[in-house]
C-alpha positions, 0 to 999 in steps of 0.5 A, spaced: 500 500 500 502 506 498 499 511 503 502 517 500 499 516 493 494 522 493 500 527 495 506 525 491 505 529 485 503 535 490 509 541 490 509 547 495 511 554 494 518 556 496 518 562 501 524 565 497 518 566 491 513 568 495 507 571 492 502 574 497 496 572 492 498 565 490 501 560 494 501 554 498 505 552 504 506 547 510 507 551 516 508 550 524 506 555 528 510 557 535 509 561 541 513 567 543 519 565 547 518 564 554 511 563 553 506 560 559 503 556 553 510 552 551 509 547 556 501 548 557 499 543 553 504 537 555 502 538 562 495 538 560 496 531 557 501 529 563 495 530 568 490 527 564 494 521 562 500 520 566 505 515 564 511 515 559 512 521 554 516 523 549 521 528 551 522 531 545 516 535 545 519 539 551 524 542 545 522 550 545 523 551 538 522 559 539 529 558 543 532 553 539 529 553 532 535 549 529 533 543 533 526 542 529 528 535 526 529 532 533 522 533 535 519 526 534 512 529 531 510 536 529 503 538 528 503 543 521 497 546 517 496 547 510 495 555 508 494 557 501 491 563 497 489 563 490 486 569 488 479 570 492 480 563 495 484 562 501 485 558 507 490 562 512 488 559 519 494 558 523 494 555 530 499 561 532 500 568 529 507 566 527 512 560 526 516 556 520 514 555 513 517 548 513 519 542 507 520 535 508 520 529 504 513 526 502 514 520 506 515 524 513 507 526 512 503 521 517 496 523 516 493 530 514 486 532 516 481 538 514 480 538 522 484 537 528 486 530 529 487 530 537 494 527 537 497 524 543 504 527 541 507 524 548 506 517 545 509 518 538 510 510 536 502 509 538 500 515 533 505 512 527 501 505 528 494 508 528 495 512 522 500 506 519 495 503 514 491 510 512 491 513 506 493 520 506 487 524 502 489 529 497 491 536 499 487 539 493 481 536 497 483 540 503 486 547 500 484 551 494 490 551 490 492 554 483 492 547 481 485 545 483 480 544 477 474 549 476 469 545 481 474 544 487 470 549 491 463 546 489 466 539 491 469 542 498 463 546 500 459 540 499 464 536 503 464 541 509 457 541 509 456 534 510 462 534 515 459 535 522 466 537 525 467 542 520 466 550 521 464 553 515 464 561 514 458 563 510 462 566 504 463 562 498 470 565 497 473 564 504 474 558 507 475 558 514 477 551 516 482 548 520 487 543 517 492 539 521 498 535 517 502 530 522 509 530 520 515 525 522 520 530 523 526 525 522 525 519 518 530 514 513 527 519 507 530 525 510 529 531 515 524 537 516 527 543 514 525 550 515 524 554 509 522 561 511 518 564 517 511 567 517 507 572 520 499 571 520 496 578 520 489 575 520 490 571 526 486 574 532 491 575 537 494 580 532 488 585 533 493 587 539 498 592 537 503 591 542 502 584 541 503 584 534 509 588 534 512 583 539 511 578 534 514 581 528 520 583 532 521 576 534 519 573 527 525 578 524 530 575 529 528 568 527 529 571 520 536 573 521 538 567 525 536 562 520 538 566 514 531 564 511 525 569 508 520 572 512 513 573 509 507 576 511 500 572 510 495 578 508 489 580 512 482 579 510 479 584 506 472 586 508 466 588 505 463 592 511 455 593 509 451 598 513 447 594 519 443 598 524 445 599 531 443 593 535 445 591 543 448 584 544 447 581 551 451 575 554 448 571 560 451 566 565 448 560 568 444 563 574 445 570 572 441 575 569 443 577 562 448 583 562 450 588 556 456 585 552 456 591 546 453 596 542 454 595 535 453 598 528 456 598 521 456 605 517 459 608 511 464 602 510 466 602 517 464 598 524 463 601 530 462 598 537 462 600 544 464 594 548 462 593 555 463 585 556 466 583 563 471 590 563 470 595 568 472 600 563 468 600 557 471 602 550 469 605 544 472 602 537 471 603 530 475 600 524 475 598 516 478 592 518 478 586 523 483 590 527 478 595 532 482 601 534 480 607 539 475 612 536 477 618 532 472 624 534 469 624 528 467 617 529 465 618 536 460 623 533 457 618 528 456 613 534 453 618 538 448 620 533 446 613 531 445 611 539 439 615 539 436 610 534 435 605 539 428 603 542 426 608 547 426 602 552 433 601 551 435 608 551 432 608 558 435 602 560 442 604 559 441 611 560 447 612 565 452 608 561 450 613 555 451 619 559 458 617 561 460 616 553 463 623 552 468 621 559 469 614 556 471 617 549 476 622 552 479 617 557 481 613 551 484 618 546 491 617 544 495 624 545 497 627 538 504 625 539 502 617 540 497 617 535 502 620 530 506 614 531 501 608 531 501 603 527 495 603 522 492 597 518 496 599 511 503 599 515 502 592 517 501 590 510 506 594 506 511 597 511 513 593 516 520 596 517 516 602 520 514 598 526 516 602 533 522 597 535 522 601 542 515 597 544 516 593 551 516 586 550 509 583 551 507 579 557 502 574 557 497 575 562 490 572 562 490 569 554 
């Protein structure tokens, strides 16, 4: 049996030839150096299952990336973009673009495999006789036939474990490719470094700057290219103002946010569990403090709420000018802020003086 028969013909893009509108990579995501999460998953497994475990999983690739081939197993993802068709979800916001012999691939899936990485021999045995599905049936690539999206969308609708975004041009599906880092056929190698600008964690400006700074260090250390996966371009349609509540067991529903879209921009007053509500607006997924012009639009729109809701939240609404003033950036700081376009086109402009971001409750 040739378990690799469906993927032997497949070729990945090279990081050196990166085209942001046409690529397909095999990537391995990592945490920031000294992150709490580096050992978190291993500790969870040990607490739940105990017994022996593969010590290679403790190798911290953020500190010693050269040791990647020493890991018994690594969990990778397929990312690709071909025009408007794309799948760019990654486990973390940055990491390695890797290359390896076809025979090093143990299995591939459209969703998380839930692998017990602490016991690699058992994992290899589990997938020993399973034929790997064709990568073209997992990701949209330049080599797929015209009916690819129709077939894939139908598959995802039938797969109860799949999460499909309601957009015929954007596939928001998690993939996992299980790889043996070192076999008789060869070793895994690092071909490049990636930063995924659309990862949710990159909405935090300080965190994003830290990620890019760490990615640049890896680029210099390893002598490989650094590429940026593009943000999703949104088409923001006007939506009327609405109030969203959240509830917990045994508690009355509480205000979560007040939102609306207008003139191609999203507006939000976020309350949630915070002691300090925030006023935000954006033309992208990256929400930022409102400008004075946006705040005036927000105040006009909030008057369109039903009278019952206006009365219910009257105290909060009266405080909005104070909230806006308290979160405004000084002119000097706002002039140095990283805007959405600079994150996509001018990475070298990012302020290197920002202090190292520390994980708290993430």
